[in-house]
N, C-alpha and C positions, 0 to 999 in steps of 0.2 A: 612769572615775577617777583627777583630777587628783591626783596627791601626787608630783611629783617634784619640791617647791622644799622646803626647808626652814619658809620662811615660814607653808607649811601648816600643819607638823607643830606648829609653836611656837603658831596659832591653836587651834588642833586642843587642847591641851594647857592652855591656860588657858580652854578651855572643860571641860577634867575636874578639874583642879584645881577649880576654884571652886564647880562639884558636888559635886566628893565633901567640898570647907570645907561645903558647909550639909548634905551631908545626915548626915557624920561628927561634923562638930565641930573643936574649937581642936590635935586630933591628926593632924588630915586636911590639917594648915597645911604640913607640912614632909615632904615626899614623901621616899622613903629613894632611889628610884629611878623615871625611866621610858622605856619603851619606844613610838616607834613604830615602826610597819609598815606597807606599802603594798603592797596583798594584789595588786591591782594587775603588781606588779612578779614574783609569780611565775612559776618557766614551767612548772608542772602545775596551776596555777588561776588563773590568768589574769585574775583580780579577779569572779570569780561570788561567789554562795556557796556554792557544790553544789565540795566539795573532788574531786571526780571526773569532775560531768560541766558539760560548758560550754553556756550558752541552745545550743538546738537540736544538743548535739555527735552526736541520733541517727535524723538525717536520714536518712542507709543507714537503718535499722531501725529506726523511730520508726510506721509503719504496726501493728506486728506490735506490736510495744507498746502500742495503742492503741486495736486491733482487736478485739471478745469472739473467744476461743474456743471456738465451741458456747455453752454456759452461763456460762464461764468470762469475767470484765467486769474487767480491769485498772484500779485506777487507785492512785495514787501520785503524789508530787514528780517521780519519775523520770521519768514516759508524759507531763511536761506542758509541751513543745516549749521557750516560753522564760521560765518558769516552774519550771523544773528545779532543784530543791536548795531550795525554799523551804516553806513552811507556808500562803503564799498557791496555790502550783501543787498538791498535795495536798489543797488543797479543790477544785478546780476540777476536777480528772480526780474526785475522789470526787462529783462532783455530774452528771461528764459517765457515770459509772457508771450512778448513779444514777440518768439518765432513760433509759439502754438498758435497763436489766433492766425496767423498768417500761411500756414504751413496747412 
């Protein structure tokens, strides 16, 4: 995520404010304040959508989270590898678990 220049923030702010005016009307023409935040600069969640687990952070224990344990089949975004912490990851792992159950 490139968010190191104030020019980028200025462009983003313009897009957000324009959308706000269209959606909320004249009262949104003069915002009181705006805060720009770069998730890529976060030391504990470096740019990823998941606040605790970055992509492939579970490499050491990922196998234990994805393989069935007896009749228990794991699913959820935390077991999704590169899609950890996303809705897409949750859907993909749900499908994976369902396919294993019916196999």
